[in-house]
C-alpha positions in Angstrom: 102.5 104.6 -98.5 104.2 102.3 -101.1 107.6 102.2 -102.1 106.2 103.6 -105.5 104.4 106.3 -104.1 107.2 107.5 -102.2 109.7 107.7 -105.4 106.7 109.5 -107.0 106.9 112.2 -104.4 110.6 112.3 -104.2 113.3 110.0 -106.4 115.7 110.4 -103.8 113.7 108.6 -101.3 115.0 105.2 -103.3 118.4 105.3 -101.2 116.2 104.0 -98.3 114.3 101.4 -99.8 116.0 97.9 -99.7 115.9 96.0 -103.1 113.7 98.2 -104.6 111.7 96.6 -107.9 112.3 97.5 -111.4 109.2 99.6 -111.6 110.4 101.5 -108.2 113.9 102.3 -109.8 112.3 103.6 -113.0 109.8 105.7 -111.4 112.8 107.4 -109.2 115.0 108.0 -112.1 112.2 109.5 -114.0 111.5 111.9 -111.0 115.3 112.6 -110.7 118.0 111.3 -112.6 120.5 111.6 -110.2 118.9 108.9 -107.8 120.5 106.3 -110.0 123.4 106.4 -107.8 121.2 104.8 -105.3 120.7 101.8 -107.4 123.2 98.7 -107.6 123.6 97.5 -111.0 121.0 99.3 -112.8 119.3 98.1 -116.0 119.8 99.6 -119.4 115.9 100.5 -119.0 116.8 102.5 -116.0 120.0 103.9 -117.2 118.3 105.5 -120.2 115.5 106.7 -118.1 117.8 108.7 -115.8 120.0 110.0 -118.8 116.9 111.2 -120.3 115.7 112.8 -117.2 119.1 114.5 -116.5 122.0 113.9 -119.3 124.4 114.8 -116.4 123.3 111.5 -114.4 125.8 109.4 -116.5 128.4 109.9 -114.3 126.8 107.8 -111.8 126.6 105.3 -114.5 129.6 102.8 -114.7 130.7 101.5 -118.1 127.6 103.4 -120.1 126.8 101.5 -123.0 127.0 103.6 -126.3 123.3 104.2 -126.3 123.3 105.5 -123.0 126.2 107.9 -123.8 124.2 109.2 -126.9 121.2 109.8 -125.3 122.9 111.5 -122.4 124.5 113.8 -124.7 121.2 114.3 -126.8 119.7 115.4 -123.4 122.9 117.6 -122.6 125.4 118.4 -125.3 127.6 120.4 -122.9 128.9 117.1 -121.7 131.2 117.2 -124.3 134.4 118.1 -123.4 136.4 120.0 -125.9 139.3 121.0 -123.7 142.6 119.5 -124.6 
């Protein structure tokens, strides 16, 4: 089974893949957004795919761009904390 097939079956399996390709990273986060926490220095494309799958996965992205933040909010408006 290839790495791509593995992550298509289970996005979290990326944590066991050494140096996953961009294609493998994208497939992993499309399957399970939280799998981004196992990707070192994810590209903007990977970050966007992760928050599209699950807006809450933004918590695993260091210094998300405005574009990533807005996409996360589009997917999950409850991410806005209205508490003072």
